[in-house]
C-alpha positions in Angstrom: 12.3 42.3 116.4 14.3 43.2 119.5 17.3 45.5 119.1 20.2 44.8 121.3 20.8 47.4 123.9 23.7 49.7 123.1 26.9 48.7 124.8 27.9 51.0 127.5 30.9 53.3 126.7 34.0 51.6 127.9 36.6 54.0 129.3 40.1 53.8 127.6 42.5 51.6 129.4 45.8 53.3 130.2 48.9 51.2 130.7 50.7 51.9 134.0 53.6 54.3 133.4 56.9 52.5 133.7 59.4 54.3 135.8 62.8 54.9 134.2 65.6 52.9 135.7 68.5 54.7 137.3 70.7 53.4 134.5 68.5 54.9 131.7 68.4 58.2 133.6 72.2 58.3 133.8 72.6 57.4 130.1 70.0 60.0 129.1 71.6 62.7 131.2 75.0 61.8 129.8 73.7 62.0 126.3 72.4 65.5 127.0 75.7 66.6 128.4 77.6 65.3 125.4 75.2 67.1 123.0 75.8 70.3 124.9 79.5 69.8 125.0 79.4 69.1 121.2 77.5 72.3 120.5 79.9 74.3 122.7 82.9 72.6 120.9 81.5 73.6 117.5 81.1 77.2 118.7 84.6 77.2 120.0 86.0 76.0 116.7 84.0 78.6 114.9 85.5 81.2 117.3 89.0 79.9 116.7 88.7 79.9 112.9 86.6 83.0 112.3 86.8 85.5 115.2 90.6 85.1 115.8 91.0 85.5 112.1 89.3 88.9 112.1 91.5 90.1 115.0 94.6 88.8 113.3 93.7 90.4 109.9 93.2 93.8 111.6 96.6 93.5 113.4 98.2 92.4 110.2 97.0 95.4 108.2 98.0 97.9 111.0 101.4 96.3 111.4 102.1 96.5 107.7 101.1 100.2 107.6 103.3 101.0 110.6 106.2 99.1 109.0 105.9 100.9 105.6 105.8 104.2 107.4 108.8 103.4 109.7 111.3 102.0 107.2 111.7 105.4 105.6 114.0 106.4 108.5 116.5 103.7 107.3 116.4 104.7 103.7 118.6 107.3 102.0 116.9 110.4 100.6 117.9 109.3 97.1 117.3 105.8 95.8 120.8 104.5 95.2 121.8 100.9 94.6 124.9 101.0 96.8 124.7 98.8 99.8 126.9 97.1 102.5 127.7 93.5 101.7 127.5 91.0 104.5 128.6 87.9 102.6 128.9 86.5 99.1 127.4 83.4 97.5 129.6 80.9 95.6 128.4 82.4 92.3 129.5 85.8 93.3 126.1 87.2 94.3 126.5 89.7 97.1 124.1 89.5 100.0 123.5 92.9 101.6 123.3 93.7 105.3 120.0 94.6 107.0 120.7 96.5 110.2 117.0 97.6 110.3 116.0 94.0 111.1 118.4 93.7 114.0 117.2 97.1 115.3 113.6 95.9 115.3 114.2 92.5 116.8 112.4 93.4 120.0 109.5 91.0 119.7 107.0 93.8 119.1 108.1 95.7 116.0 107.8 94.4 112.5 111.2 93.4 111.3 110.3 93.0 107.6 107.6 91.8 105.2 107.3 88.4 103.5 105.7 88.1 100.1 105.0 84.7 98.5 103.2 84.9 95.2 102.3 81.2 95.2 100.2 81.8 98.3 98.1 84.5 96.7 98.4 87.8 95.0 97.6 89.7 98.1 99.7 87.6 100.5 101.9 89.9 102.5 102.8 89.1 106.1 104.7 91.0 108.8 107.7 89.3 110.4 108.4 89.6 114.2 111.2 88.4 116.4 109.9 85.4 118.4 107.4 82.6 118.0 105.1 83.3 121.0 101.4 84.4 120.9 102.5 88.1 120.9 104.3 87.5 117.6 102.3 85.0 115.5 98.8 85.4 116.9 98.6 88.8 115.3 98.6 87.8 111.6 102.3 87.5 111.3 105.2 85.1 110.9 107.5 84.6 113.9 111.3 84.4 113.7 112.8 81.6 115.8 115.2 83.5 118.0 117.8 80.8 117.9 118.2 81.0 114.1 120.0 83.4 111.9 119.0 86.6 110.2 118.7 86.9 106.4 122.0 88.9 106.2 123.9 86.0 107.9 124.9 82.6 106.5 122.5 80.1 108.1 118.9 79.4 108.7 116.3 82.2 108.8 113.4 80.1 110.3 109.9 81.4 110.5 106.7 79.9 112.1 103.1 80.7 111.4 99.6 79.4 112.1 97.9 77.1 109.6 94.2 77.3 110.8 93.8 80.2 113.3 94.8 83.7 114.0 94.9 84.7 110.3 96.2 81.3 109.2 99.1 82.9 107.4 100.6 79.6 106.4 97.3 77.9 105.8 98.2 77.2 102.2 101.9 76.4 102.8 101.4 72.9 101.3 100.8 74.6 97.9 104.5 75.6 97.7 106.4 74.0 94.9 110.2 73.7 94.2 111.4 76.8 92.5 108.7 79.1 94.0 110.1 82.4 95.1 109.9 83.9 98.6 110.7 87.5 99.1 111.7 89.1 102.4 111.6 92.9 102.2 113.5 95.0 104.7 114.4 98.7 104.6 117.7 98.0 102.8 116.4 95.7 100.1 114.9 92.4 99.2 116.2 88.9 100.0 115.2 86.4 97.4 114.8 82.7 98.1 113.7 79.7 96.0 111.8 76.8 97.6 114.1 73.7 97.5 112.7 71.0 99.8 109.5 69.9 101.6 109.3 67.5 104.6 107.0 66.5 107.4 108.5 66.0 110.9 107.5 65.4 114.4 107.4 68.5 116.8 110.6 67.4 118.6 112.7 67.2 115.4 114.3 70.6 115.8 117.1 69.6 113.4 115.1 71.5 110.7 116.2 74.7 112.6 119.9 74.0 112.4 122.0 76.6 110.7 122.4 74.0 108.0 119.1 72.0 108.3 119.5 68.4 109.5 123.3 68.9 109.7 124.0 69.9 113.3 127.8 70.2 112.9 128.0 71.8 109.5 129.2 75.4 109.0 126.7 77.4 107.0 128.1 79.1 103.9 124.8 80.6 102.5 121.4 81.6 103.6 118.4 79.3 104.0 114.8 80.2 104.8 112.6 77.7 106.6 108.8 77.8 107.0 107.2 75.7 109.8 103.5 75.2 110.5 101.2 72.5 112.0 100.4 69.4 110.0 98.0 67.9 109.0 95.1 70.4 108.7 93.2 70.8 112.0 95.9 69.0 113.9 99.3 69.7 115.5 100.7 66.2 115.7 103.3 67.0 113.1 105.1 69.9 111.4 105.1 70.8 107.8 108.5 72.2 106.7 109.7 74.0 103.6 113.3 75.0 103.1 114.2 77.7 100.5 117.7 78.7 99.4 118.8 82.3 99.0 119.5 83.3 95.4 119.8 87.1 95.3 119.7 90.4 97.2 118.1 93.4 95.5 119.1 96.6 97.2 116.7 99.5 97.6 117.0 101.6 94.5 117.3 98.8 92.0 114.5 97.5 89.9 112.4 94.9 91.8 110.6 91.7 90.8 107.5 92.5 88.8 105.4 89.8 90.6 105.6 91.8 93.9 105.4 95.3 92.4 101.9 95.9 93.8 103.3 95.3 97.3 106.3 97.5 96.8 104.1 100.4 95.7 102.7 100.4 99.2 106.1 100.1 100.8 107.5 103.2 99.1 110.0 101.3 96.9 109.0 103.5 94.0 108.6 106.7 96.0 110.2 108.9 93.4 107.7 107.7 90.8 110.5 107.2 88.3 111.5 103.6 88.9 109.4 100.9 87.4 109.1 97.2 88.2 111.7 95.0 86.6 111.2 92.0 84.5 112.6 89.5 87.0 
């Protein structure tokens, strides 16, 4: 029986390599560019949200320490509740004067400190005069220079970042009607209660009027306005909260218990004899 001769080994056949068209090369290159840009964009966002926050937090802490140390020059040696009255509310509540804020309205110094318990137990933010990067990029709230001071009838309007540079107003949308906002200055504490929330377009500056949304009205009492970007991760709109002034607590009187831990740092209880009130 004859055996068939083994077949010779056939070499593998290779298909001829197809050359990429100019179109596919362009599309491929564009895809690589977009991927690179996307990665760089993510890195930039991480830098905006994280690294700027670290710098702002450091500035915030240093500014608060400098403020607490400096306000002693405005305070009497003995804690007395006497104070100069700048105006009076309809219910007879006297609102004190704050010359220390006016003296520090230079765009660099800390004019006062803001405390908002609703935004966190440790939420304490310096306030500077102006709303530029030098004021609000350093973990602070910036005072609109065209608006009034807390010791004047009118609108004490403040701006702050929502996502970057410490995002001091990152949780502003958590504010509810009746929440208290405290503005501490050397002479005392201005107390406000949140009354209204609205969302507006950036050009709607009516919210900064002395009487918000009423350009021709004459202010009779104080209003505090918070402004920040809206919605999250966007600046197409502005989130607004208005708060009405309800009280002024002069240095030397018992202060609200919910901000007692902040006032210990500010020297409010420097004589170690006063204790927090039950407000």
